Biopython code that builds the backbone (N, CA, C, O; Angstrom):
import numpy as np
from Bio.PDB.StructureBuilder import StructureBuilder

atoms = [
    (1, "MET", "N", (0.806, -1.018, -0.019)),
    (1, "MET", "CA", (-0.137, 0.066, 0.160)),
    (1, "MET", "C", (0.891, 1.274, -0.067)),
    (1, "MET", "O", (1.998, 1.264, 0.471)),
    (2, "ARG", "N", (0.513, 2.174, -0.785)),
    (2, "ARG", "CA", (1.256, 3.550, -0.820)),
    (2, "ARG", "C", (0.486, 4.767, -0.514)),
    (2, "ARG", "O", (-0.672, 4.960, -0.886)),
    (3, "GLY", "N", (1.251, 5.633, 0.236)),
    (3, "GLY", "CA", (0.423, 6.778, 0.627)),
    (3, "GLY", "C", (0.494, 7.844, -0.372)),
    (3, "GLY", "O", (1.373, 7.811, -1.233)),
    (4, "PRO", "N", (-0.390, 8.813, -0.317)),
    (4, "PRO", "CA", (-0.418, 10.122, -1.137)),
    (4, "PRO", "C", (1.160, 10.686, -1.115)),
    (4, "PRO", "O", (1.979, 10.512, -0.212)),
    (5, "ALA", "N", (1.358, 11.454, -2.442)),
    (5, "ALA", "CA", (2.302, 12.290, -2.326)),
    (5, "ALA", "C", (2.331, 13.398, -1.550)),
    (5, "ALA", "O", (1.351, 14.141, -1.595)),
    (6, "LEU", "N", (3.443, 13.731, -0.694)),
    (6, "LEU", "CA", (3.339, 15.012, 0.351)),
    (6, "LEU", "C", (4.279, 16.093, -0.180)),
    (6, "LEU", "O", (4.662, 16.981, 0.582)),
    (7, "ASP", "N", (4.643, 16.056, -1.379)),
    (7, "ASP", "CA", (5.550, 17.141, -1.851)),
    (7, "ASP", "C", (5.117, 18.511, -1.925)),
    (7, "ASP", "O", (5.823, 19.518, -1.869)),
    (8, "LEU", "N", (3.737, 18.416, -2.071)),
    (8, "LEU", "CA", (3.017, 19.821, -2.383)),
    (8, "LEU", "C", (1.913, 20.186, -1.352)),
    (8, "LEU", "O", (1.069, 21.069, -1.511)),
    (9, "VAL", "N", (2.051, 19.349, -0.237)),
    (9, "VAL", "CA", (0.865, 19.398, 0.788)),
    (9, "VAL", "C", (1.051, 20.690, 1.533)),
    (9, "VAL", "O", (0.073, 21.074, 2.174)),
    (10, "ALA", "N", (2.193, 21.464, 1.561)),
    (10, "ALA", "CA", (2.422, 22.797, 2.238)),
    (10, "ALA", "C", (1.909, 23.837, 1.217)),
    (10, "ALA", "O", (1.838, 24.987, 1.648)),
    (11, "THR", "N", (1.566, 23.641, 0.027)),
    (11, "THR", "CA", (1.074, 24.587, -0.685)),
    (11, "THR", "C", (-0.484, 24.739, -0.816)),
    (11, "THR", "O", (-1.057, 25.659, -1.400)),
    (12, "ARG", "N", (-1.037, 23.737, -0.207)),
    (12, "ARG", "CA", (-2.409, 23.615, 0.052)),
    (12, "ARG", "C", (-3.103, 23.863, 1.495)),
    (12, "ARG", "O", (-4.278, 24.111, 1.765)),
    (13, "LEU", "N", (-1.948, 23.707, 2.343)),
    (13, "LEU", "CA", (-2.271, 23.906, 3.822)),
    (13, "LEU", "C", (-1.624, 24.772, 4.687)),
    (13, "LEU", "O", (-0.400, 24.794, 4.557)),
    (14, "THR", "N", (-2.146, 25.558, 5.612)),
    (14, "THR", "CA", (-1.408, 26.508, 6.419)),
    (14, "THR", "C", (-0.517, 25.441, 7.359)),
    (14, "THR", "O", (-0.601, 24.216, 7.270)),
    (15, "GLU", "N", (0.374, 26.193, 8.300)),
    (15, "GLU", "CA", (1.156, 25.324, 9.344)),
    (15, "GLU", "C", (-0.047, 24.995, 10.247)),
    (15, "GLU", "O", (0.014, 23.845, 10.682)),
    (16, "ASP", "N", (-1.030, 25.635, 10.610)),
    (16, "ASP", "CA", (-1.976, 25.266, 11.781)),
    (16, "ASP", "C", (-2.960, 24.115, 11.060)),
    (16, "ASP", "O", (-3.495, 23.301, 11.813)),
    (17, "GLN", "N", (-3.182, 24.038, 9.785)),
    (17, "GLN", "CA", (-3.893, 22.814, 9.265)),
    (17, "GLN", "C", (-3.079, 21.734, 9.105)),
    (17, "GLN", "O", (-3.540, 20.606, 9.282)),
    (18, "LEU", "N", (-1.636, 21.943, 8.714)),
    (18, "LEU", "CA", (-0.653, 20.699, 8.988)),
    (18, "LEU", "C", (-0.683, 20.059, 10.067)),
    (18, "LEU", "O", (-0.696, 18.830, 10.148)),
    (19, "ILE", "N", (-0.700, 21.029, 11.209)),
    (19, "ILE", "CA", (-0.675, 20.429, 12.599)),
    (19, "ILE", "C", (-1.993, 19.708, 12.915)),
    (19, "ILE", "O", (-1.967, 18.668, 13.573)),
    (20, "ARG", "N", (-2.857, 20.100, 12.577)),
    (20, "ARG", "CA", (-4.272, 19.563, 12.874)),
    (20, "ARG", "C", (-4.351, 18.224, 12.035)),
    (20, "ARG", "O", (-4.748, 17.180, 12.554)),
    (21, "GLN", "N", (-3.988, 18.296, 10.830)),
    (21, "GLN", "CA", (-3.977, 17.098, 10.136)),
    (21, "GLN", "C", (-3.227, 15.979, 10.630)),
    (21, "GLN", "O", (-3.654, 14.824, 10.632)),
    (22, "VAL", "N", (-1.952, 16.388, 11.103)),
    (22, "VAL", "CA", (-1.021, 15.368, 11.637)),
    (22, "VAL", "C", (-1.864, 14.800, 13.042)),
    (22, "VAL", "O", (-2.050, 13.588, 13.148)),
    (23, "LEU", "N", (-2.279, 15.591, 13.936)),
    (23, "LEU", "CA", (-2.740, 15.007, 15.046)),
    (23, "LEU", "C", (-4.167, 14.398, 14.995)),
    (23, "LEU", "O", (-4.473, 13.445, 15.712)),
    (24, "GLN", "N", (-5.058, 15.001, 14.094)),
    (24, "GLN", "CA", (-6.093, 14.362, 13.879)),
    (24, "GLN", "C", (-6.497, 13.261, 12.829)),
    (24, "GLN", "O", (-7.355, 12.384, 12.936)),
    (25, "GLY", "N", (-5.716, 13.522, 11.868)),
    (25, "GLY", "CA", (-5.932, 12.640, 10.686)),
    (25, "GLY", "C", (-7.010, 13.421, 10.008)),
    (25, "GLY", "O", (-7.475, 14.513, 10.332)),
    (26, "GLY", "N", (-7.355, 12.541, 8.870)),
    (26, "GLY", "CA", (-8.279, 12.999, 8.009)),
    (26, "GLY", "C", (-8.234, 12.530, 6.677)),
    (26, "GLY", "O", (-7.093, 12.300, 6.276)),
    (27, "GLY", "N", (-9.226, 12.306, 5.812)),
    (27, "GLY", "CA", (-9.133, 11.810, 4.486)),
    (27, "GLY", "C", (-8.594, 10.381, 4.614)),
    (27, "GLY", "O", (-9.155, 9.548, 5.325)),
    (28, "ASN", "N", (-7.453, 10.114, 3.881)),
    (28, "ASN", "CA", (-6.949, 8.840, 4.034)),
    (28, "ASN", "C", (-5.723, 8.803, 5.175)),
    (28, "ASN", "O", (-5.033, 7.797, 5.343)),
    (29, "MET", "N", (-5.575, 9.859, 5.825)),
    (29, "MET", "CA", (-4.343, 9.819, 6.695)),
    (29, "MET", "C", (-4.809, 9.472, 8.209)),
    (29, "MET", "O", (-5.757, 10.031, 8.761)),
    (30, "PRO", "N", (-4.140, 8.640, 8.697)),
    (30, "PRO", "CA", (-4.647, 8.271, 10.226)),
    (30, "PRO", "C", (-4.084, 9.316, 11.080)),
    (30, "PRO", "O", (-3.099, 9.954, 10.708)),
    (31, "ALA", "N", (-4.711, 9.549, 12.318)),
    (31, "ALA", "CA", (-4.416, 10.504, 13.427)),
    (31, "ALA", "C", (-3.149, 9.898, 14.076)),
    (31, "ALA", "O", (-3.043, 8.691, 14.294)),
    (32, "TYR", "N", (-2.181, 10.825, 14.376)),
    (32, "TYR", "CA", (-0.953, 10.727, 14.984)),
    (32, "TYR", "C", (-0.609, 11.311, 16.255)),
    (32, "TYR", "O", (0.490, 11.246, 16.805)),
    (33, "GLY", "N", (-1.714, 11.922, 16.696)),
    (33, "GLY", "CA", (-1.832, 12.637, 17.909)),
    (33, "GLY", "C", (-1.139, 11.987, 19.364)),
    (33, "GLY", "O", (-0.423, 12.538, 20.201)),
    (34, "LYS", "N", (-1.640, 10.660, 19.293)),
    (34, "LYS", "CA", (-1.324, 9.782, 20.507)),
    (34, "LYS", "C", (-0.059, 9.249, 20.244)),
    (34, "LYS", "O", (0.457, 8.585, 21.143)),
    (35, "ASN", "N", (0.672, 9.438, 18.970)),
    (35, "ASN", "CA", (1.952, 8.446, 18.939)),
    (35, "ASN", "C", (3.027, 9.491, 18.663)),
    (35, "ASN", "O", (4.166, 9.026, 18.612)),
    (36, "LEU", "N", (2.908, 10.781, 18.476)),
    (36, "LEU", "CA", (3.963, 11.712, 18.315)),
    (36, "LEU", "C", (3.908, 12.815, 19.399)),
    (36, "LEU", "O", (2.846, 13.306, 19.782)),
    (37, "SER", "N", (5.026, 13.142, 19.828)),
    (37, "SER", "CA", (5.304, 14.221, 20.993)),
    (37, "SER", "C", (4.981, 15.410, 20.362)),
    (37, "SER", "O", (4.903, 15.439, 19.133)),
    (38, "PRO", "N", (4.759, 16.518, 21.120)),
    (38, "PRO", "CA", (4.685, 17.793, 20.584)),
    (38, "PRO", "C", (6.128, 18.233, 19.727)),
    (38, "PRO", "O", (6.029, 18.969, 18.746)),
    (39, "SER", "N", (7.109, 17.857, 20.061)),
    (39, "SER", "CA", (8.431, 18.177, 19.273)),
    (39, "SER", "C", (8.398, 17.511, 18.125)),
    (39, "SER", "O", (8.752, 18.091, 17.099)),
    (40, "GLU", "N", (7.974, 16.191, 18.090)),
    (40, "GLU", "CA", (7.918, 15.328, 16.905)),
    (40, "GLU", "C", (7.072, 15.892, 15.807)),
    (40, "GLU", "O", (7.377, 15.903, 14.615)),
    (41, "THR", "N", (5.779, 16.443, 16.440)),
    (41, "THR", "CA", (4.825, 16.936, 15.531)),
    (41, "THR", "C", (5.397, 18.179, 14.834)),
    (41, "THR", "O", (5.246, 18.403, 13.633)),
    (42, "THR", "N", (5.996, 18.884, 15.600)),
    (42, "THR", "CA", (6.499, 20.400, 15.118)),
    (42, "THR", "C", (7.717, 20.073, 13.950)),
    (42, "THR", "O", (7.795, 20.603, 12.842)),
    (43, "ALA", "N", (8.514, 19.187, 14.448)),
    (43, "ALA", "CA", (9.540, 18.636, 13.350)),
    (43, "ALA", "C", (9.036, 18.049, 12.192)),
    (43, "ALA", "O", (9.684, 18.227, 11.160)),
    (44, "LEU", "N", (7.899, 17.311, 12.140)),
    (44, "LEU", "CA", (7.293, 16.824, 10.950)),
    (44, "LEU", "C", (6.680, 17.764, 10.156)),
    (44, "LEU", "O", (6.834, 17.711, 8.935)),
    (45, "VAL", "N", (5.905, 18.747, 10.749)),
    (45, "VAL", "CA", (5.442, 19.851, 10.041)),
    (45, "VAL", "C", (6.554, 20.697, 9.318)),
    (45, "VAL", "O", (6.436, 21.003, 8.131)),
    (46, "ARG", "N", (7.696, 21.081, 10.122)),
    (46, "ARG", "CA", (8.603, 21.779, 9.335)),
    (46, "ARG", "C", (9.304, 21.042, 8.554)),
    (46, "ARG", "O", (10.157, 21.636, 7.894)),
    (47, "PHE", "N", (9.192, 19.715, 8.398)),
    (47, "PHE", "CA", (10.004, 18.966, 7.320)),
    (47, "PHE", "C", (9.026, 19.145, 6.061)),
    (47, "PHE", "O", (9.439, 19.338, 4.917)),
    (48, "LEU", "N", (7.754, 19.060, 6.400)),
    (48, "LEU", "CA", (6.770, 19.020, 5.276)),
    (48, "LEU", "C", (6.640, 20.419, 4.580)),
    (48, "LEU", "O", (6.193, 20.556, 3.442)),
    (49, "GLU", "N", (7.078, 21.450, 5.383)),
    (49, "GLU", "CA", (6.959, 22.853, 4.735)),
    (49, "GLU", "C", (8.330, 23.112, 4.076)),
    (49, "GLU", "O", (8.389, 24.053, 3.284)),
    (50, "THR", "N", (9.490, 22.350, 4.325)),
    (50, "THR", "CA", (10.532, 22.406, 3.253)),
    (50, "THR", "C", (10.319, 21.879, 1.961)),
    (50, "THR", "O", (11.105, 22.054, 1.030)),
    (51, "LEU", "N", (9.073, 21.118, 1.874)),
    (51, "LEU", "CA", (8.950, 20.568, 0.360)),
    (51, "LEU", "C", (8.268, 21.581, -0.223)),
    (51, "LEU", "O", (8.356, 21.651, -1.449)),
    (52, "HIS", "N", (7.475, 22.546, 0.462)),
    (52, "HIS", "CA", (6.947, 23.836, -0.156)),
    (52, "HIS", "C", (7.900, 24.530, -1.123)),
    (52, "HIS", "O", (8.973, 24.967, -0.705)),
    (53, "PRO", "N", (7.547, 24.645, -2.389)),
    (53, "PRO", "CA", (8.620, 25.082, -3.333)),
    (53, "PRO", "C", (8.382, 26.702, -3.066)),
    (53, "PRO", "O", (7.257, 27.199, -3.138)),
    (54, "SER", "N", (9.587, 27.479, -2.743)),
    (54, "SER", "CA", (9.527, 28.954, -2.596)),
    (54, "SER", "C", (9.625, 29.483, -3.950)),
    (54, "SER", "O", (9.905, 28.805, -4.938)),
    (55, "ILE", "N", (9.345, 30.905, -3.938)),
    (55, "ILE", "CA", (9.420, 31.546, -5.318)),
    (55, "ILE", "C", (10.746, 31.551, -5.951)),
    (55, "ILE", "O", (10.824, 31.543, -7.179)),
    (56, "ASN", "N", (11.803, 31.565, -5.205)),
    (56, "ASN", "CA", (13.124, 31.485, -5.698)),
    (56, "ASN", "C", (13.390, 30.197, -6.271)),
    (56, "ASN", "O", (14.196, 30.075, -7.193)),
    (57, "GLN", "N", (12.692, 29.119, -5.726)),
    (57, "GLN", "CA", (13.178, 27.655, -6.350)),
    (57, "GLN", "C", (12.360, 27.117, -7.601)),
    (57, "GLN", "O", (12.616, 26.091, -8.231)),
    (58, "GLN", "N", (11.358, 27.984, -7.828)),
    (58, "GLN", "CA", (10.365, 27.625, -8.735)),
    (58, "GLN", "C", (11.120, 27.822, -10.187)),
    (58, "GLN", "O", (11.808, 28.833, -10.326)),
    (59, "PRO", "N", (11.009, 26.873, -11.279)),
    (59, "PRO", "CA", (11.600, 27.173, -12.506)),
    (59, "PRO", "C", (10.984, 28.346, -12.970)),
    (59, "PRO", "O", (9.769, 28.514, -12.875)),
    (60, "GLN", "N", (11.818, 29.239, -13.509)),
    (60, "GLN", "CA", (11.416, 30.485, -14.324)),
    (60, "GLN", "C", (11.171, 30.305, -15.816)),
    (60, "GLN", "O", (11.946, 29.677, -16.536)),
    (61, "MET", "N", (10.206, 30.808, -16.184)),
    (61, "MET", "CA", (9.751, 30.770, -17.542)),
    (61, "MET", "C", (10.849, 31.649, -18.605)),
    (61, "MET", "O", (11.035, 32.845, -18.377)),
    (62, "HIS", "N", (11.425, 31.091, -19.561)),
    (62, "HIS", "CA", (12.335, 32.027, -20.344)),
    (62, "HIS", "C", (11.442, 32.825, -21.178)),
    (62, "HIS", "O", (10.615, 32.280, -21.909)),
    (63, "ARG", "N", (11.570, 34.082, -21.104)),
    (63, "ARG", "CA", (10.807, 34.936, -21.814)),
    (63, "ARG", "C", (11.699, 35.047, -23.273)),
    (63, "ARG", "O", (12.927, 35.088, -23.339)),
    (64, "VAL", "N", (10.669, 35.086, -24.514)),
    (64, "VAL", "CA", (11.532, 35.351, -25.773)),
    (64, "VAL", "C", (11.130, 36.792, -25.929)),
    (64, "VAL", "O", (9.989, 37.248, -25.854)),
    (65, "ARG", "N", (12.417, 37.528, -26.192)),
    (65, "ARG", "CA", (12.353, 39.044, -26.471)),
    (65, "ARG", "C", (11.863, 39.100, -27.790)),
    (65, "ARG", "O", (12.398, 38.482, -28.710)),
    (66, "GLN", "N", (10.887, 39.800, -27.921)),
    (66, "GLN", "CA", (10.426, 40.614, -29.238)),
    (66, "GLN", "C", (11.214, 41.570, -29.746)),
    (66, "GLN", "O", (11.652, 42.473, -29.033)),
    (67, "PRO", "N", (11.502, 41.467, -31.141)),
    (67, "PRO", "CA", (12.408, 42.500, -31.658)),
    (67, "PRO", "C", (11.655, 44.023, -31.837)),
    (67, "PRO", "O", (12.298, 44.984, -32.261)),
]
sb = StructureBuilder()
sb.init_structure("model")
sb.init_model(0)
sb.init_chain("A")
sb.init_seg("    ")
for serial, (resi, resn, name, xyz) in enumerate(atoms, 1):
    if name == "N":
        sb.init_residue(resn, " ", resi, " ")
    sb.init_atom(name, np.array(xyz, "f"), 0.0, 1.0, " ", f" {name:<3s}", serial, name[0])
structure = sb.get_structure()
């Protein structure tokens, strides 16, 4: 069984929403509130936020100059 891709999850959810999702679960994700300490939850959310592409990391479109 394979879980969903998490590479863009921080583009859809705020930090507070990520914390709630980890603690309470939802959709296909089980709740981890009783399994993770507060520091582990924070570390997981911070990791997920690193997967959020920043403006500087997004590929830039090359503009064709018009003569």
